[in-house]
N, C-alpha and C positions, 0 to 999 in steps of 0.2 A: 504494500500498500504505498502510496506517495504520499510524503508528507508537506502539509503548504506552511512558506513560513511568510506571515504579514511582515511586510515589510515598510517601519514609522516612514510617513512623508516628511522627509527636511522643511524648512519654512527657508525661505531666502535669508540669505546670509549666516548663514548655519554649515554649508554645503559648500561657502566660494562666490559663491553667485552674488553679488551682494543686493543689498539691497539699496531702492535709489531716494536719496532725498533730493531736494529743491532749495537750493543761494540764490542768496542777493550776495552781488560786491557793490557797497556800497562807495562812489567816488565824487570829486567834486575838483572843480579846476580855482587853484592859488597860483603863483606864481608855476608852478609846475603842479601835476595832478594828485590829487593827495584819495587813501582812502582810509576808511574808516572798520577800526577793528575792534572787538569787543569780547568781553572774558567770557569763558564759558563757566555757569552755572559751581558745576562740580572742582572740573581740574584749576578755574581761574587760566586755561589757557586762554591767549588771543588767538580767536578766531572771527569767521562771517557768520550773520548772519544767516540758519538753513533747516529745513524743517519734513517732515513727513508730506507726503502727499495731502492734497484735500479734497476729498470729493465732489465732483461740481466747478474744482475749478485747473483752469489752468497749468502747468510750470512754472508760468513766470508770474501768475498772479500769486498763485500760493508763496511763493521765494519775498513778493511785497510784503505780503503780508506779515510772514516773520519778520520782514527788516523792521518793519511798526512792533510789531510784539516785543520782541530784542533788544530793540534801539531806538523806539518812539521816529523813526526817518519815513519821512513823503519826498517825495518823488517821481521822476520816470523811469520806468521797467525795459528792459528792452523787451522784445519779442522775442529773441534768439540768444541760446548758450552764448557763453562765450567762451567752455571747456566743458571740463569737467576734473575731480580729482575724487581720490579714494582717502578714507581714513578706518579705523577701528573705534567705535560709541561705544562707550562702558555707559553697560545699562547695572541696573541698582540692584540686580543679584551678584553682580561680579561679576557678569558673563563680558564677551566683547562679540562686536556684531558688527562683519564688515561691509561699509555701505559706501556708496558713489553718490558722489554731491553732483548735479547739473550747473552749474554758475552761470546768472543775469546779472547786467551792468545795471543799478539803480544808479540813479543822477540823482543824489539829492538835493529836494530842495531845501526842505528843514527837519530838524527835527523839532519833536514836541516839548512842552517841558518836564509834561509827568506821559509815563505808557507802562503800559504792563507788568514788565519783570527788571521795573528800573533799581529798584531796590537789590535787584542779585547778580547785577551785572557793573559792571567797567565801559564805559564808552569813550574811543578816542583817535583822533584824525593825524594822520599818519604821512611824510610823503610818502608815494606807493615804493619807494628800491627801501625805506628802513619798514613800511609795511610787509611787506614779503622775506625780512628777516626776521620780522615775529611769529611768524606763525611756524607750524613744524613740518606741516604736509610739502615735501618734494614740489608737486605735481601746481597745487596752491601758488605758491610760493612763483613757478615758472610762469602763470596762470598772469596772475598777479604781476610782474614784471614784463610781460608780454603785452598786457593792458598798458598798462603804464608809459610804454616805450613809446607805443601806437597811440595815445593819447598824446603825447607830448612831440611826437613829429608832425601828428593832424594840427597840434597850439602854434608850431612853427613854420605852418604851409607847407609841408611837405603832404604831398600825395597820396606814397606809396605805406600800405600794412605793414608795422613789424612783425618781422616771425622769428624765432631764435633757436 
């Protein structure tokens, strides 16, 4: 008689398949492009606003809502992702979840005086190259540097998109 073994179905993130999140790269033009970073609630690392997909919302809209909730940021969100990066999210039970974050540019017009997670996070504007040095994820560093280089080139009248 054959024995049937029922396999436990793994959820995305456990099997090496990353879970999708959407993030915003908040930026503004000063003398040079600046990027706003904020601290994570648990580890206090410098990160960009990001979160899980929201039912009924487009990815870029979900990213803009995360920026509002986590950093009080209002502005114009791009419809096309700049790129993506991967990281391991620590869950409350201590487990790690592999995530892929699609990043959308958010041109910040203003920051609210009060917002949902204000007491849980610190926000700070950095020149883009300095912001890249503060984040832990190599793919995010490269994304910030490429985006900042492109904004700088455009501000200086260059029409070429910068690639690294």
